[in-house]
C-alpha positions as CSV (number, residue, x, y, z in Angstrom):
1,M,16.8,-37.8,-108.3
2,T,18.1,-36.3,-105.0
3,V,17.7,-39.4,-102.9
4,Q,20.9,-40.6,-101.3
5,K,21.5,-44.1,-102.7
6,A,25.1,-44.7,-101.6
7,T,25.7,-46.1,-98.2
8,N,28.7,-46.5,-95.9
9,I,30.1,-43.2,-97.0
10,K,31.4,-40.2,-95.0
11,W,32.8,-36.8,-95.7
12,H,36.6,-36.6,-95.7
13,P,37.9,-33.1,-94.8
14,G,41.3,-31.9,-95.9
15,K,43.9,-29.9,-94.1
16,I,43.3,-26.7,-96.1
17,T,40.5,-24.4,-95.0
18,K,38.6,-21.9,-97.0
19,D,40.4,-19.1,-95.1
20,D,43.7,-20.6,-96.3
21,R,42.6,-20.4,-99.9
22,V,41.3,-16.8,-99.5
23,K,44.7,-15.7,-98.2
24,L,46.6,-17.6,-101.0
25,M,44.3,-16.5,-103.9
26,K,43.5,-13.0,-102.6
27,Q,39.8,-13.4,-103.5
28,K,36.7,-14.8,-102.0
29,G,35.0,-17.7,-103.7
30,V,31.4,-17.0,-104.8
31,T,28.8,-18.3,-107.3
32,I,27.5,-15.6,-109.7
33,W,24.2,-16.9,-110.9
34,L,23.0,-15.1,-114.1
35,T,19.4,-15.9,-114.9
36,G,17.1,-14.6,-117.7
37,L,15.4,-15.4,-120.9
38,S,17.2,-16.9,-123.9
39,G,18.8,-14.0,-125.8
40,S,18.9,-11.7,-122.7
41,G,22.7,-11.6,-122.8
42,K,23.7,-14.0,-120.0
43,S,26.4,-15.9,-121.8
44,T,27.8,-12.7,-123.3
45,I,28.1,-11.0,-119.9
46,A,29.5,-14.1,-118.3
47,V,32.3,-14.2,-120.9
48,E,33.2,-10.6,-120.2
49,I,33.1,-11.0,-116.5
50,E,35.4,-14.0,-116.6
51,H,37.8,-12.2,-119.0
52,A,38.0,-9.1,-116.8
53,L,38.6,-11.2,-113.6
54,L,41.4,-13.2,-115.1
55,E,43.0,-10.1,-116.6
56,N,43.2,-8.9,-113.0
57,K,44.7,-12.2,-111.8
58,H,41.5,-13.5,-110.2
59,L,40.5,-17.1,-110.8
60,A,37.1,-17.6,-112.4
61,Y,35.3,-20.1,-114.6
62,I,32.1,-20.1,-116.6
63,L,29.5,-22.8,-116.3
64,D,27.3,-22.2,-119.3
65,G,23.9,-23.7,-119.9
66,D,24.6,-25.1,-123.4
67,N,28.1,-26.2,-122.6
68,I,26.9,-28.2,-119.6
69,R,24.3,-30.0,-121.7
70,H,27.2,-31.3,-123.9
71,G,28.6,-33.4,-121.0
72,L,27.4,-33.5,-117.4
73,N,23.8,-33.0,-118.3
74,K,23.6,-34.4,-121.8
75,N,20.9,-37.0,-120.6
76,L,18.5,-34.2,-119.6
77,G,15.9,-32.5,-121.8
78,F,13.7,-29.5,-121.1
79,S,10.7,-30.9,-119.2
80,P,10.1,-29.2,-115.9
81,E,11.5,-32.2,-114.1
82,D,14.7,-32.2,-116.3
83,R,15.1,-28.5,-115.9
84,T,15.0,-28.9,-112.1
85,E,17.6,-31.7,-112.2
86,N,19.7,-29.7,-114.6
87,I,19.9,-26.8,-112.1
88,R,20.3,-29.1,-109.1
89,R,23.4,-30.7,-110.6
90,I,25.0,-27.4,-111.7
91,G,24.3,-26.0,-108.3
92,E,26.3,-28.8,-106.7
93,V,29.1,-28.2,-109.2
94,A,29.0,-24.5,-108.5
95,K,29.2,-25.3,-104.7
96,L,32.4,-27.3,-105.3
97,F,34.0,-24.4,-107.3
98,T,33.0,-21.9,-104.6
99,D,34.4,-24.2,-101.8
100,A,37.7,-24.3,-103.8
101,N,37.5,-20.5,-103.6
102,M,36.9,-20.0,-107.3
103,I,34.5,-17.5,-108.7
104,A,31.9,-19.6,-110.5
105,I,30.0,-17.7,-113.1
106,T,26.8,-19.5,-114.3
107,A,24.7,-18.6,-117.3
108,F,21.4,-20.6,-117.2
109,I,17.9,-19.6,-118.0
110,S,16.9,-21.4,-114.8
111,P,13.3,-20.4,-115.2
112,Y,11.9,-21.7,-111.9
113,R,12.3,-19.6,-108.7
114,Q,12.3,-22.6,-106.4
115,D,15.2,-24.2,-108.3
116,R,17.3,-21.0,-108.0
117,D,16.4,-20.7,-104.3
118,N,17.5,-24.4,-103.8
119,V,20.9,-23.6,-105.2
120,R,21.2,-20.5,-102.9
121,K,20.4,-22.9,-99.9
122,L,23.4,-25.1,-100.9
123,L,25.8,-22.2,-100.4
124,K,26.7,-20.2,-97.3
125,D,25.6,-16.7,-96.7
126,G,27.3,-14.3,-99.1
127,E,28.4,-17.1,-101.5
128,F,25.5,-16.8,-103.9
129,I,24.9,-13.7,-106.1
130,E,21.7,-13.9,-108.1
131,I,21.8,-11.5,-111.1
132,Y,18.6,-11.1,-113.1
133,V,19.6,-10.4,-116.7
134,K,16.4,-8.6,-117.6
135,C,15.3,-8.0,-121.2
136,P,11.9,-7.7,-122.7
137,L,10.7,-10.8,-124.6
138,D,10.4,-8.8,-127.9
139,V,14.0,-7.6,-127.7
140,C,15.2,-11.2,-127.0
141,E,13.2,-12.4,-130.0
142,Q,14.8,-9.7,-132.2
143,R,18.2,-10.9,-131.2
144,D,17.3,-14.6,-131.6
145,T,20.8,-15.6,-132.6
146,K,20.0,-19.3,-132.5
147,G,16.6,-19.0,-134.3
148,L,14.9,-20.7,-131.4
149,Y,12.2,-18.2,-130.8
150,K,11.1,-18.5,-134.4
151,K,11.0,-22.3,-134.1
152,A,9.1,-22.0,-130.8
153,R,6.5,-19.8,-132.3
154,A,6.1,-22.3,-135.1
155,G,5.7,-25.1,-132.7
156,E,8.9,-26.8,-133.7
157,V,10.5,-26.4,-130.3
158,K,8.4,-27.5,-127.3
159,E,8.5,-26.2,-123.8
160,F,10.5,-23.1,-124.7
161,T,10.8,-20.5,-121.9
162,G,8.9,-17.3,-122.6
163,I,6.8,-18.9,-125.3
164,S,5.4,-22.2,-124.3
165,A,7.0,-22.6,-120.8
166,P,7.1,-20.0,-118.0
167,Y,9.9,-17.8,-116.7
168,E,9.6,-16.8,-113.0
169,E,11.4,-13.5,-112.5
170,P,13.6,-13.3,-109.3
171,L,11.9,-11.5,-106.5
172,H,15.0,-10.3,-104.6
173,P,18.1,-10.6,-106.8
174,E,21.3,-9.1,-105.6
175,L,21.5,-7.3,-109.0
176,T,19.2,-6.6,-111.9
177,I,20.8,-5.7,-115.2
178,D,18.5,-4.5,-118.0
179,T,20.4,-5.4,-121.2
180,S,17.8,-3.5,-123.3
181,T,19.1,-0.3,-121.9
182,M,22.7,-1.2,-120.8
183,T,25.6,-2.1,-123.0
184,V,27.7,-5.2,-122.4
185,D,30.5,-3.0,-121.0
186,E,28.1,-1.3,-118.6
187,S,26.6,-4.6,-117.5
188,T,30.0,-6.1,-116.9
189,R,31.2,-3.1,-115.0
190,T,28.1,-3.2,-112.7
191,V,28.9,-6.8,-111.7
192,L,32.6,-6.1,-111.2
193,N,31.8,-3.0,-109.1
194,Y,29.5,-5.1,-106.9
195,L,32.2,-7.8,-106.4
196,E,34.8,-5.2,-105.4
197,A,32.5,-3.2,-103.2
198,R,31.7,-6.3,-101.2
199,G,35.2,-7.6,-100.9
200,Y,35.2,-10.6,-103.2
201,V,38.0,-9.2,-105.3
202,K,40.3,-6.2,-105.5
203,F,41.2,-4.3,-108.6
C-alpha cells in the first residue's frame, strides 16, 4: 500500500518556512503520539492536553483512533495489515500537521513497535514524542467503557489487542504515564511540563 503509483509529480515548496511559522505562532510543531491498550486513558488525556494548550493560545488538534476510522480510514479493519496501514496513513497526516507547525495529538492503540517507529522516521528529530500510556490489562478491563473486552473474552470481537492480538510496549518512549497510579490531571500536567521544558510551548 506504500508503493508510489502516481508519476510525473514533483514537490512544490511554498514561500513560508517552518521557522516563519514558529515565529508567528510562538510554538514548535510536534506530533505527540499516545499509545497504549484500549481503556488505558489515551483519548481522555489527549482531550485534556488539547484543551490546556488552546486555553493558553497554542494551536493543537487531536487525531483520535475511533474518529479517524469514521472517515479517512473507514475502509480498514483490524487485521495486522490494516492496522499497519491505519498507522501509516495517520503518520502522514500527523507529519502534515507538524509541518504546518501545529501540535498534533494522536491517540491510537498502535500495537506494533515497527509501525510507531516508521512514523517516527517520517518526522524530523524532535518532532515525534512517543508517550506510553501504561495501564495493567486488568485495570483496562475494569474500565471497559465500550464493553469491548467482555466481547473479546467471549470471542465476539476478533483480533482485539491485549486479548487475541499482541501489544508491543515501547522500548524507549519519551514519556511513560501510568494511569493506574496517576490522575488525569497529573498525566496531563506531566505532558505539558515536558513540552514547556523542551521549548515547544511557553505558558
